[in-house]
N, C-alpha and C positions, 0 to 999 in steps of 0.2 A: 274646480273648473278653471280652465285657462282664460286669461284676459283676452278680449277681442283684439285681433291684430289683422294686418293685411294678409297674413298667412293662415291657412286653414287650421283650426284649433286641433284637429286630429293629427296633423303633422307635428305641431309643436309638442303635443302630448306624447307621441311616439318617440320623438327625439329625447324628450325628458326621461321617459321610461328606459330608453336604451342607455342613457348616461347613468341612471340610477343602477341599472344592472351591472355596468362596468365597475362602478364604485363598490357595489356589493360583492362582486367576485374578487376584487383586489386582495383582501386579506387572505382568502383561501389560496389564491395563486401564490402569494408571497410565502405563505407557510409551506406550500408544496415545493417551491423552489428551495427553501431553507432545508427541508427534510432531504431533498435530493442531493444538495451539496454536502450535507452532513454524512449521508450514506456513502457518497463517493469518497469523501475524505477518510472515513473509517475503513472502507475497503482498501484504499491505498495504503493505509497504515498497517493493516493486516497482511497485505501482500509484501510490504517492505520487511515486516518482522519475519515472515516465512523465508524470504530470500536471505536475510541476515543469518537466520538459524542454519540454513543449508550451507552457506559459505563458511560459517564457524565449524560445522561438522566436517566439511571437506578439509579445512585447515587442521583440525584435531586429528583426522585420519592420517594426513600427510606427516604430521609430527610423530604420531605413534609408529608409523612405518619406518621413519628415519631412526627413531629410538631403538626399535627392534633390530634394524639392520646394524646399528652401532653395537648393540649387545652381542649379536652373532659374530661380528667382525673382531671384537675384543678377544674372544676365545681363540679364534684362528690366528690372530696376531701373536698372542702369548705363546701359543703352541709353536709357531714359526720361530720366535725368538729363542725359546728353550731348545728347539731342535738345532738352531744355528750354534748356540753355545756348546751343545754336546758335540756337534760335528767339528767345531773349531778347537776343541780342547785337546 
């Protein structure tokens, strides 16, 4: 029971109970915020990993295309050089 004051005891009790509720909810809210921040960080990490993998695949595809183009051009160049030697002899 609350001590007698110039304020109605029902008011002081209700304020005290409201403060207790806020203090009681604080750990749950803090953990909720922690879980939310952790989930956001993990989602960003997964997104960044996916983007990096896509960019690596694009680079590898470009390198492969250039390599194949070089291989095809070597045959054409050697044929052209041989033909030039035949024609100039």
